[in-house]
matplotlib code that plots the C-alpha trace (Angstrom):
import matplotlib.pyplot as plt

x = [112.5, 114.2, 114.8, 111.0, 110.3, 112.7, 111.1, 107.6, 108.7, 110.4, 107.2, 105.1, 107.1, 107.6, 103.8, 103.3, 105.9, 104.5, 100.9, 101.8, 103.7, 102.1, 103.0, 104.3, 101.1, 99.0, 100.9, 102.3, 100.0, 99.4, 100.7, 101.3, 101.4, 103.2, 99.8, 98.7, 101.0, 99.0, 95.8, 93.5, 93.8, 91.0, 91.5, 88.3, 86.1, 83.7, 81.1, 77.5, 75.4, 72.8, 69.9, 71.0, 74.3, 75.4, 76.7, 78.9, 78.2, 80.1, 79.1, 81.3, 81.5, 83.9, 81.3, 82.5, 79.5, 79.7, 76.2, 74.8, 76.0, 75.0, 71.5, 72.9, 75.2, 74.2, 74.7, 78.0, 79.6, 78.3, 79.9, 83.2, 83.2, 83.1, 83.1, 85.2, 85.5, 81.9, 80.9, 80.7, 77.9, 75.7, 76.2, 75.6, 72.7, 71.0, 69.9, 66.3, 65.0, 63.5, 67.1, 66.7, 68.2, 66.5, 68.9, 68.6, 66.6, 66.5, 64.3, 64.3, 67.1, 67.4, 70.9, 70.4, 72.7, 74.8, 78.5, 80.1, 81.2, 77.7, 76.0, 78.5, 77.7, 74.0, 74.0, 76.3, 73.9, 70.9, 72.6, 73.9, 70.3, 70.8, 74.6, 77.4, 80.1, 79.1, 81.6, 80.2, 82.2, 80.6, 81.9, 80.3, 81.2, 79.8, 81.7, 83.1, 83.7, 84.1, 86.7, 86.7, 88.5, 92.1, 93.4, 95.9, 93.4, 89.8, 87.1, 85.4, 87.6, 86.5, 87.2, 87.9, 88.2, 85.2, 87.2, 89.1, 90.4, 90.7, 94.5, 94.3, 91.8, 94.0, 97.1, 95.2, 94.0, 97.5, 97.6, 96.2, 97.7, 99.4, 96.3, 94.1, 92.9, 94.1, 92.5, 88.9, 88.1, 84.3, 82.6, 79.0, 77.4, 74.0, 72.8, 69.4, 68.4, 69.4, 72.4, 74.9, 78.1, 81.3, 84.8, 88.3, 91.5, 94.4, 97.0, 95.9, 96.4, 92.9, 91.5, 92.0, 89.2, 86.8, 83.7, 84.7, 88.2, 86.8, 84.8, 81.4, 80.2, 79.0, 80.7, 81.5, 84.8, 85.6, 89.0, 88.4, 90.8, 92.8, 92.0, 95.0, 93.8, 90.3, 91.8, 94.1, 91.1, 90.3, 92.7, 96.0, 95.5, 98.5, 101.8, 100.1, 97.6, 100.5, 102.4, 99.3, 98.7, 102.3, 102.2, 99.0, 100.5, 103.7, 101.7, 99.5, 102.6, 104.4, 101.2, 100.7, 104.3, 104.3, 101.2]
y = [80.5, 77.6, 75.9, 76.1, 74.6, 71.7, 71.0, 71.0, 68.6, 66.3, 66.1, 65.5, 62.6, 61.1, 61.1, 59.4, 56.7, 55.9, 55.7, 53.5, 50.8, 47.5, 45.9, 42.4, 41.4, 42.4, 40.4, 37.2, 34.1, 31.8, 33.7, 31.4, 28.4, 26.5, 26.2, 23.7, 21.0, 18.0, 19.1, 16.5, 15.7, 17.2, 15.1, 13.1, 16.0, 15.5, 17.9, 17.0, 16.4, 19.1, 19.8, 20.6, 18.9, 16.7, 13.3, 10.9, 7.4, 4.4, 0.9, -2.2, -5.7, -8.6, -10.8, -12.8, -12.0, -8.2, -8.2, -8.5, -5.1, -3.2, -2.4, -0.3, 1.7, 4.8, 5.0, 6.8, 4.2, 1.3, 3.0, 3.1, 6.9, 7.5, 11.2, 12.1, 15.7, 16.3, 18.4, 15.8, 17.7, 16.7, 12.9, 12.7, 12.3, 15.6, 15.9, 17.1, 19.9, 17.1, 15.7, 12.5, 11.0, 8.6, 5.6, 2.7, -0.3, 1.3, 4.2, 7.4, 7.3, 10.0, 11.6, 15.0, 15.6, 12.5, 12.6, 10.9, 7.9, 7.6, 7.5, 4.9, 2.7, 3.2, 2.3, -0.7, -2.1, -1.7, -3.1, -6.1, -7.4, -8.0, -8.2, -9.8, -7.5, -4.3, -1.4, 2.2, 5.3, 8.7, 12.2, 15.6, 16.8, 20.3, 21.2, 24.8, 27.9, 31.5, 33.9, 37.7, 40.8, 41.4, 38.0, 37.1, 35.3, 35.9, 33.6, 30.2, 27.3, 23.8, 21.3, 17.8, 15.8, 17.3, 19.0, 22.2, 24.4, 28.2, 28.1, 25.8, 28.1, 31.1, 29.2, 28.0, 31.6, 33.2, 34.4, 37.5, 40.7, 43.2, 45.3, 42.6, 42.4, 39.0, 39.3, 39.7, 37.4, 37.0, 33.7, 33.8, 30.3, 28.9, 26.6, 24.9, 27.6, 30.5, 32.7, 32.9, 35.1, 34.1, 35.5, 34.0, 35.6, 34.2, 35.8, 33.7, 30.0, 29.5, 29.6, 25.8, 25.6, 27.7, 26.1, 28.0, 26.4, 23.8, 25.3, 24.0, 23.8, 27.1, 29.2, 32.8, 34.1, 37.9, 39.4, 43.0, 45.8, 47.4, 50.8, 52.2, 50.7, 52.2, 55.6, 55.4, 55.0, 58.7, 61.6, 59.6, 57.7, 59.4, 61.2, 64.3, 64.2, 63.8, 66.7, 68.9, 68.1, 68.9, 72.2, 73.2, 72.3, 74.3, 77.3, 77.3, 77.0, 79.9, 82.0, 81.5, 82.3, 85.4, 86.8]
z = [-9.2, -11.0, -7.7, -7.0, -10.4, -9.9, -6.5, -8.0, -10.8, -8.3, -6.2, -9.3, -10.7, -7.2, -6.7, -10.1, -9.4, -5.9, -7.1, -10.1, -8.1, -7.1, -3.7, -3.4, -1.5, -4.5, -7.1, -5.4, -5.2, -2.2, 0.8, 3.8, 1.6, 4.5, 6.1, 3.4, 4.7, 6.0, 4.4, 2.9, -0.8, -2.8, -5.9, -5.2, -6.2, -9.0, -10.5, -10.3, -13.4, -14.1, -16.5, -20.0, -19.6, -22.5, -21.5, -23.6, -22.3, -23.6, -22.7, -23.1, -21.7, -21.3, -22.9, -25.8, -28.0, -28.6, -30.1, -26.6, -25.6, -28.8, -27.7, -24.9, -27.2, -29.1, -32.9, -32.7, -30.4, -32.6, -35.6, -33.9, -33.5, -37.3, -38.0, -35.0, -36.2, -35.5, -32.4, -29.6, -28.0, -30.9, -30.3, -26.5, -24.2, -23.3, -19.7, -19.7, -17.5, -15.3, -14.8, -16.9, -20.0, -22.5, -22.4, -24.8, -23.3, -19.9, -20.9, -18.7, -16.2, -13.5, -13.5, -12.0, -9.0, -9.6, -10.1, -13.0, -10.9, -9.3, -12.7, -14.0, -11.1, -11.5, -15.2, -14.6, -12.0, -14.3, -17.4, -15.4, -15.5, -19.2, -19.8, -17.8, -16.3, -18.1, -18.1, -18.4, -19.0, -18.5, -19.6, -19.5, -23.1, -22.9, -19.7, -20.1, -18.1, -19.2, -17.9, -18.6, -17.5, -16.8, -18.0, -20.7, -22.9, -22.0, -23.4, -23.0, -21.9, -22.8, -20.0, -21.3, -18.1, -16.4, -13.6, -13.3, -10.5, -10.4, -10.6, -13.6, -15.3, -14.8, -16.1, -19.2, -19.8, -19.8, -16.2, -14.6, -15.9, -13.6, -14.1, -12.5, -8.9, -7.7, -4.3, -5.4, -8.3, -8.9, -9.8, -11.0, -10.6, -11.1, -8.4, -8.8, -11.3, -9.0, -9.7, -6.9, -6.6, -4.8, -4.6, -4.4, -3.2, -5.2, -3.0, 0.1, 0.6, 2.1, -1.5, -1.4, 1.2, -0.9, -2.5, -5.6, -5.8, -8.1, -10.9, -12.2, -15.7, -17.1, -14.3, -15.3, -13.8, -13.8, -12.9, -11.9, -12.8, -10.0, -8.7, -10.5, -13.8, -13.4, -12.6, -15.6, -17.8, -17.1, -17.3, -17.2, -20.5, -22.1, -21.5, -22.8, -19.9, -17.3, -18.9, -18.9, -15.2, -14.4, -16.3, -14.4, -11.0, -11.8, -13.1, -9.9, -7.7, -9.4, -9.4, -5.6, -4.8, -6.9, -5.2]

ax = plt.figure().add_subplot(projection="3d")
ax.plot(x, y, z, "-o")
ax.set_aspect("equal")
plt.show()
């Protein structure tokens, strides 16, 4: 009888160990990374400006008389960024639902769908009619993405330079936990007022070709739990549950063999 009990216990714990192990393919990032050699550099990517974005626009010039450029500067820039501890989003240009900003002297300027570089060029061309050699710098100050699920530090991530990739977001958020599904990360994105859903597989190198490799402002990223994690939220939440299951299996085994 004791041999039968030992056998049953061995099978029980072997089953628990096998089902709780993760394979290398489920954990390691960027399989077949050698295929990336020779690929085109993606560093020229820039997000496009959308409605409700807040833009910080600084205007300067090589002109000797600085008073010439002041009409094109907002009050914060003219004051030399006094009160720098204030929320920057309160001192920028809000993009209207129609995709325009109200810019000093120039009036309503269409910005929707433009990249930061394109808007800088557009404003410099228009301001050049009044000021010699203007220099314009544009930043999206409310650029943020949100990450939830099986991640080290879930929450909202503020992006200062206006560009962030999926690997960068994961690194900034404390990496995906061992309970997270690396091969099926969900991104919820709004495009022209319509919600779209995409997925990225962090275990494969072709993620660099994905339209979701670079994240857009207000993207929502969700790291799903693995199947094992979902199952563990049920009966296997404690050692007491495992012991109870083991006891039940042994009792049934002994009962069947004694019939």
